[in-house]
N, C-alpha and C positions, 0 to 999 in steps of 0.2 A: 502494501501499500505504500510506503514513504515514496518507495521509485518510481512509483506511479504519482503521488504529484509532487516529484517533483518536475518528470515531465511536462505534468498540466505546468509547470510554472515557470518553466524553460523559455516558451514564445516570448513573454511578459516582459524577462529580463531581458533577453536579446533586443527584445524595442525597445527598454527600457536605452541600454549599454549605446544603438544606435540613435537615438534623442540626444542623449548628454553627445555624442561623438555631433552628431551633428551643431549644438551648440556650441562647442568649441572650437574646429573648423568655422564656424561665423562667428566667436568673439576672434582671432587671429588676422579676421582678413578686415576687420577694423583698422583703419587710420588711424585713431588717435586712441590716448589713454586715459580712462575712466578713474577720475579722482570725486573717492566718496570721504565725507567730515560725521563724523556721530560724534555726539557731545549729548553727552549725559553730566547728572550729579550727583554729587562726592557723597555714597554712603546711601546711595539710592537704588540698587540692583536691584529694577522689577523684569513685569513680565513684560513687558514692551520693548526695555532694553536686551532684556534677553534676546531674546526676538530680532530684532534689527541686529543685534549683531552676529546670529547665528544664521542669517540669511543672507548679511552677507559672502561668510565662510560659506558655503554654501556655493554662490557664483562665482568668488576666488577661489576656490577648486578647478573651477572650467578653462580659465584663464588669468594669462598672470599681467591683462590688459588694467584690471582694478588695482588702482594702487587707493587704500583705507589706513584709515586715521581716526582713533580715535582721542577728544580730546575731551576735560572738567568744564563746565557754563561758566565759571574764571580762566575761563583760559582769556588771551587775549584774542586771539582769531573769534568767541563768540561775540566780543565784543563790536571786532570788525563788521564781524556777517548779521549782525541784531540780533543773533540766539539767544530764546530766553526759557524755552521750555526744555525739559528730558522726556524722552532723546526725542532729538531731532538729525537728520538726516539728508549731508548737504551732497547735491550731488553735482559735482565737476564746478562749485562754486566758484569761480577768477571772469568763466564766460556761463554760464548760464545761470540764472535764480531760481532754484530746483529745488525743494525744500518738505519730507515726509514729516510732519507735526506723528510723533507713536512709530512706526514700525511696515514697511509694506510686509504684511506678513496672510497668507490667509489665496484670497478672487485677487487681493492687490498682487503676490509676487507673479503675479501676470503683468501687469504694469510694470512694475518695480525691473523685469526681465529686458520690457519694449523698450522702455524708459532710459538705459543701459547701454540695450545697443542704439540706438539712434543718437546716446549724443556720444559713442564711440565714433560712428559716422560724421555728428560731428553737420546731418542734415536731416527737416523737419518729416520727409517725407507728405509731406501737406501733394493733397492731390493742386491741382495746378488752378482749378476753380476755389478751393480756399486762401490758395496763393493771396491771388488777386485780389481777394476781401479783409485775409490781414492787413496786406500793403497800405490798405488804405486807414486800419489804425496809430493816430495819430498824435495820439497820447495815452500816459502810463491805465495799466491795467491791471492790479496786484489781485491778483484771483485766486478765490480759496476753493477747494475742494470738500465738501464732505463726503467720505465713505466709511463702510465696514465693512471688514473680514470676508462678511457673508456674502455679501450684495456678489449678485453671476455681472449687472447693471456697470458697475462701478470703475473701470477695469477700460469703460470705452470714455465716460467722462474725464478719467485722467491722459490719460496716452493724448485727448484733442488738449487738453489743458498743457500737457510736453509738449505735442507741436509747435503749441502755439507759442510754452515761451523758448525754442527753437533755433524758430520763423525768426521769430524779433527779440532779443533779448534784450537793445537795451529799453522796450518798452513795457513788455509780459515777466509781471512773477507769478509763479507758482507756490501755492501753498498746498498739500495735502491729509488731509487733518480725518487721522480716526475719531469715530464719533468714542469708539469706546475705551480711546486712550484718554480721551480730552472730551467728554461728556460737556463739562462746561462752558467752551464754546460755543459745543455742540444746542442748550441750552441759551445761549448771548446771539445767539445767531433763529434762534424760532428752527434748525435746522434736521427736524426731526421724523423725516421723511430721507434716503437714500437714493442715486445721489445726488446733491443738488451743487450747487457753483454759483460764487458767489463775483463779481468784477466790482473795485473801492464800496465794498460793502450795498451792492445791491446784487437783487438778486437776476441772476440772466440765465438758468435754468435749472430744470431739476423731473426730473430721473434723464436719462441714455438717447444724447441727440447725436442724428450724425454728426459727422467731422464738419460737412461746411452750412449745417443750421449753425453746432455749435460755433464755428468763426465766424459767421454772421453775428448770433446773437455778443458775444466779442467785443463787435464793433458798432453793434448802434446800442451797446446799452439796458438791453431787452430782450427780456424772452423772446426766438421765434421758435414758429412751429412749422413754416414750408422758405424754401429752397432753390431758386431758378434759372438754373444751370445759362450758363451761353452759348451760344448756338451752337459752336463747335466741339458740343461734348461727344465722349467715344463711343460708335455705333457698337453692339451683336449682335451677332445675330445667329438662331436657335431652332431646333425641331421646337423644343418645349422647355417654356420661362414658363417656373413655378412662382407665386407668388409667396414666401411663408417657410418660414425656416422654423415648425415647429416637429415633429416625429410628424407628423402626415409626408410634410412636404420634401423633410429626407429622409426619409423611404423611398416618396415618388421619384428623388431624381437617381437616389439607388438602380430602382424597377428601369428607372427613362432609360442609362446606359448604357444600364446592361443587353440591353438588348435590341442596343446597335441606336437610338440617336441621343443630336449634341441636346445637350439638357441645360439648363443656370439657371438656379434660385436667389428672389430679392429678399433679404429679410428690410422689414424695416427696424426695427429693434432684438434688441438679445434673438441671439438663434437659444433654438427650446423650447419660445414659449411659457405656457407655466409649465412647462415642468421642469425649467430652469431654477424657479423660487419654491418648486418646493420640497422641503428640509432632509421627508426621506422615501423612500418608494419599495413597497414591499412586494406589491403584484402583477409585475411585472416575469415573465416566466424568463430562468437563467438566473437571477438573481432573488438571490432572500432578501434582501434588502442592501437598498443602493439611496445613496445621497441624490439626487433627484437632476443637478448639475453634473457631479457626476459620469450619471444617466445620458446627459446632453452630451458631457464633450468623448463619450463614445463612440454616440450614435456621428455627433458631428464628425471625428476622423475615419469614420469607414466610410459616410461623406465623402467628405472629402480625395481619400482614390478616384474616384469616380465623376464629382459634379463639380459644377462649378458655382463659389459662394458671393454672394454681391451683400455684404450686411452694407449695413445701416444706409440702404436708399427707399425710399417712399416710391411705392408709385402714384405717376400725381395724376395722367394720361394715359387712355387706353381706345387707338382706336377701333373700333367692335365687326371691323370687317378684312376677314383672312386676304392675308396676308398681315398680322395685327400688328400695329404701329404701338407701341411702348414708353412712355418717357415717365422716366425715375427721379429723382432730386442729383444726382448725378452723368445719365448717357440716357442712353437710345435706345429701345431693343426691335429688333423683327423675328418677330415667333408665327411659328404655323401652327401653334397650342397655344394653350394659356392652362394653367391651372390654381383655379384659387384653394389656398393652403391658408388660407388669414387667422381660421381660429377663430379665439370669444378673447374679451374680455370681462377684467371685473367687474360684477352689479357692483351699483354701488344705491348706499339705504334709500336718501331723494329726500337728508332730512337736513331740519335748520343748521347752516353752523360745518356738514360736513365740508362744503369745495371751500370753509373761510379755511380751516382748522387742515388739509391736506396737508401732508409735510411736516404739519407743528404738533402729533397727534391723536392725527388720522390715519392706520395708512390700510397697504393690502397684502403689504407679503414681510409674515415674519423674518425666513430666511433676513430681509434686505436690512432690520429696520429694528429687530429684536434685541441686538446687542445692549440699544440706547438705555430699553430698558429693565436693565437688570438693579434689581432691588426695588421694584416700581413694582407701583397697578395698574392692569390692563383687564380691557374688558375682551372679548374673541366671540365677534358676530356670527353667527351659524348653526345648522345643525348637519353637516353635512363632511363627508369625508376630508373633506383639505381642512376645516372648522377645526374639526377633531383635533387631527393629522398635527394641525399650528399651537393648537392650544397647547397639547401636548411636547413639540417643540419649546415654544416658551415656557412652562414651567421650570423643562429640563433646562434650560440656560440660566434661571436662578430667578424670570420675572413670577411676579405674584397674577395668576390670568385666574378669570370670572369667568367663562362659556355663556351665552345670553342667547337662548334658543325662544319664537316663538312659539312653540307645540309645546306640547308635551312628551312626546319623542322622538329622542334622533333621528335623521335618514341616514346615517353611518353606519358602517361594519362594525360586525357585534364586538370585532377582535379588538377595536378602537375604542368604542364603547365600551368595553372593561378594564381597557387601558386608564383610559381617564376615570373609572371608580377606583382601580387599583391608587392613582398618583390623587386621590383624593380634592380632585378639579370640581372646584362648587358652580353649577348648575343654576341659572334663573330660566323658574322653566317657564314657559305662556307671556310673555315676557317684550315687547317691541322697544326700542330707540325710539325716543321721538325726537328731540334733540339735543345738540351736543355743542356745551355750553366752556362759556372763558374768554381768561386775558392774552398773552400772545401766544398761552397754549392747552390745549385741552387739559378741562381741571378736572369737566363732575357732566354726567348726562345727565338727561329729566328721561324717567323709562316708564312704561304703564303696562298693569296687567291684563291681559290680555281677557281673564277671565271673570273679575268684580271690579274691573275699568280704574285701578284706582293708580294715582300718579304719583314720582317719588321723585329725589334726587337721590344721583350718587354716584360720591368720589369715585377718580377714576383721572392714569395717566393719558394713557392712550386707550382708542375703542381702532382694532383691529377687527376690518371687515373680507366675511368670506361666503359672501353669503350667494355665488351661485353663480354663472356667465350669460352677457350678452351675445352671443356672434358679429362679428369684426366685418359685418354686410356695405361700409361706403362704400368699397370699390364696387361690388357688385353692386346696387345699388346706382352707383354716378355711370357704368360700364351698361344700364339696361339688362340684366338677368330677374326674373321672374323669382318672390322669393313665398315662400307658404308662411299661413295666416300666423305659424309661431316666431317670424323673424326669420327664418334657416335657407340655406339657399335649395330651390326647389332643381331636383335632377329626376332621372332615372335612377334603374338596376344598376346599372353598370358607368357612374360619378358626373351621365352629361348633362348640361342645362340646356335654358332654354333657347342660346344661341353657342350655332354649329363651331363646333374647333375650340369652347371652352369647356374646362368642367371641374371639379368640385371634389375636396374630400377632408378629411378630418371635426372638430367639433365644429364648423362652419356649415356643416352637411343639419348637424342636429344627431340623436342619438346617446349615443354609451359616453360621458365623455371621461373619457379611461384612457391614456397609451395605447396600450397593448390594439383598440380598436381604431384607433387614429392610425397608427403602422401596419394597419391589411387594407384600411382607407385607401394611404397615398401607396398604395402596390400595388393594390381593382384599379385602382384609377390612372395607375401608370403603364399596368399593361390592354385596358381597352384605348389608352391613346398612342399605346404601337400599331394596335388590331387597328383604329383608324384610321390612323395614318396610309398603311398601305389599304383597306379598300374606306374609303369615306360612307361615311353612316352621309352623311348630308345631300354626297351626291346621287347617292341612289335616290332619293322624298325626290331628288330634279328630275331623274331619266321618271320616278313611278307617275312625274306629275307630266310631265311631257308625254308620254304614253297613254296615260289616262286621255290628254285632249285629240 
């Protein structure tokens, strides 16, 4: 049995070694050394200081390009670079103003790696569109990006900031603030949801932004949602354009390319969709228990072997006549077919105070924002698998969580319900939130008992919402696709929509909101598309009409 286990572990070990070998080679090709300075407080050797040292040590084992020195906060260099908190990690401070307040651990390890590579390269690697926008920044921009080690969306914003700081070092400075290491700063800026970006003390971005949208927000000093590229954007021709990088879209890409089609995936937000923010997945075949982000990374790694992925791009326009012309926030695609795998988005409570306190105590992602609420009181609203899973996650993180459910019985799986009971997590049954109140942040909620109508106030520091999802059909509506009475994309048994050549798959179609069903839909849709491109069903319809005449 031991030999069998060793043989099973061998491919994974070989893959890791190949990856490390590739990283070493990449570092060796960099033209510049990378100077790192860690400042810590004498006698205060906490977990964040140690984590910062370990992270740097791990990367130094890969290359001699990294030059590392550690100083106390009372050192003259701390005064030179205005370092006042421990730990603070400066990256190439003689050339750039990039610093971590905390340690680049967890998800931020990805940000740190890309930062090291960009600094060693000495180039921002911004797109030409983004460079044009950054070039118009004519005054200093002091950036603060609030992150947490468990947030899969944060690295995108951090790297956006790093690229801006490298592209225009005389104007742009960057501080990456770990909310777990510096909860007082998160409180000061009311940054209770990550990622959030401030420039010169003004909020310019909430959530992950495409690179060009971030650049535009930085230039205009206010949050932007859409970036219209110049007319010289790159054009990509493909057999299948997949809109959505969740389980359905990634699986469709794999199956399409293996069938012989040329395919591309466009994803506006983080790859993996809702799975990326699921703390633990326990019902996906082959994994007794796996982190949602880990499962996404496995899927993305697999998909990248076959399909080209364009992350951080939003589809703006679609000409619903084949061949389909698709304009994204970065480029134009010409596709023979389109698959909409746009998934579903979090439902809101639609109560007073919810929008006002979004990011200031109201959250839809326990994985992202949970660390900020350690040793605080929060409520989790919902009664399904997601609500119970996230309540358990918060509880084990050290958050005092109470579940609120509008009915007298949970919809979650029995195993999850039993875990709720075993961990003594209180539940307010037959209860709904009427209003969320507070000053600068959430302080209390007003709830109503559905049975006796009693209204009362409940003190809380945060409200986490997991009350289901709404299908992301904005693009489908814009194209003119037929929807079901429930608001999902109408399709036949083979994922064909009301417009020939446009297909759908995953949560946007309705049905069971499960990872395994989404992957099944994605594979089925890809096989239908392959068959239809060989024998177009719409051509058969045209021929039948001609014969009828």
